[in-house]
N, C-alpha and C positions, 0 to 999 in steps of 0.2 A: 408473566410479566416478562419484559425484555429490557436489559440493562446494557446501554452502549459504552464502551470505553476504547482505551489505545491497545494496553496490553491484552487484555481479554475484550476483542472486538465487539462482542455480543455474549450476554448470558441469559439463556432462556429458561425461565422457571414457571412452575404450575403448582397449584395447591390441589391438582387433581392427581389421585395416585396412579392412574394409567398413562399418565404423560411424562416421558422422561425428561429430565432435566438435560440442557446442552450448553457448553461452554466453548467458544470459538475463539481460538487464539489469534490474537491480532500481531504478535510480535514478527511474525515472517514479513506481513505487509508493512509495518512501520520500518523494518529493516530495508526493504527495497526502496521505499520512498526517501529515507534517510540517505542511501547510496547515491540515488538519482539526483537529489537536490544539491550534495555535495559535488558530483560531476558537473552539473549544469551550471552551478556557481563559477566554477573553474573556467568552462567553456565560455560562459557569457562575460568573463573578465578579459578574454582574449578578442572577441568581436565588438565589444562596446554596444553602441547604441544602435548597431544595425539591427539588433533584434533576433536573429535566429541563424541556424547554418544547418548543413547538411549533418554534421556531427550531432547537433541536438535532436536532430529529427530522428537519427539512428538510435540516439540513447533513449528517446521517448518511446520508439518503436520496442526496444529490449525491455524496458519497465513494464509496457502493456503486455508482452508476451510472459514475462515472469508472473505477473499478476493473475493472468489468465490461467497460469499452469499451476496456480496454488490450489490444495485440496478444498473441496466445498466444505 
């Protein structure tokens, strides 16, 4: 079975003896998202109703690159 969570992104278990259990750590992803949301909120407070800016675009790109670089 698969159990989804936050700190442990996914836990894979089986009752079959030949299948290994797997625990996928979600803390790095959680940390990246927390940092992104904090920085984006700060930038949004400066630009108001305008919606977006080049700074937010760069921040989003960096977030995406960090997530892609996480080990599988």
